[in-house]
N, C-alpha and C positions, 0 to 999 in steps of 0.2 A: 697616383696623385690627381691626374686629370679626371679620372673616373669619379673620384670622390668629389671634386669640384662640380662635375656635371650632376651628380646625385644631390648635392647641396642646392644647386640652382633649381633642380626639379622640385625639391622639397619647398623651397622658397616660393616657387610659382604656385604650387598646390596650396600653400598656406595663404597666399594672396587671393587666390580664387575663393577659398573658403571664407576668408575675411570679407570679401566683397559680397558673397552670397549671404552672409550673416547681416551685413549692413543693409542689404536690400530687404531681407526678411524683417529686420528691426523697423525700417521705414514703413513697410507695408503694415506691420502690426500696429505702429503708431497711427497710421491713417485709419485703419479699421477701428481702433479705439476711439479716435475722434468722431468717426461716423456713428459709432454706437452711443457715445455721449450725446450727440445731437439728436439721434433717434429717441433716446431715453427722455430727453427734455421735451421733445415734441409729444411723446406719448403721455407724459405726466400732465402737460398743459391740456392735451385733449381730454384726459380723464377728468381733470378739474372742471373743464368746460362742460362736459357731459353730465357729471354728477350734480354739481351745484347744490348739493345737500338734499336732493329730492329723488324719489324713485320715479320710474317712468309712469307708474300708475298715479302718483301724486301730481305729476305734470299733466297727465291726461285729464284728471279731475279739475285741475285749475283752468286748463284750456276750455273745458266744457262749461265751467262756471262763467268764464269771460264771454263765451259764445252766447250763453243764456242771457247775460246782461245786455249784450249787444242786440240780441233779438228783442228784448224788452224795450230798449230805447228806440229801436226801429218801429215797434208797434205804437209806442207813445207818439212818435213823430208822425206816423200815418194817421193816428186819431186826431192829432192837432190839425193836420192838413185838411181833414174832412169837416 
C-alpha cells in the first residue's frame, strides 16, 4: 500500500513537471507568434514603402528628370544674374 502511494506521488510529480514544461512551451510559442506577427507587419510596411507602384528603373528615370529640371533652372538663374 505504501509503495503504491509513493508510485502515485511520483506519477503526480512527473505529470506536474510535464504540465509545467508544456505551459512554458506554450508561452514561448505565443511570444514567438507575436514576434512573427510584428515582423510580418514591419515587412509589409517596408515592402509598401519601397514599391510605391514603381520599379527602381522608373524611380531612377524620375529622379534624373528632376535633376535635369533643377539644372535647367540653375542655368536660367545664372543667365539672369549675368
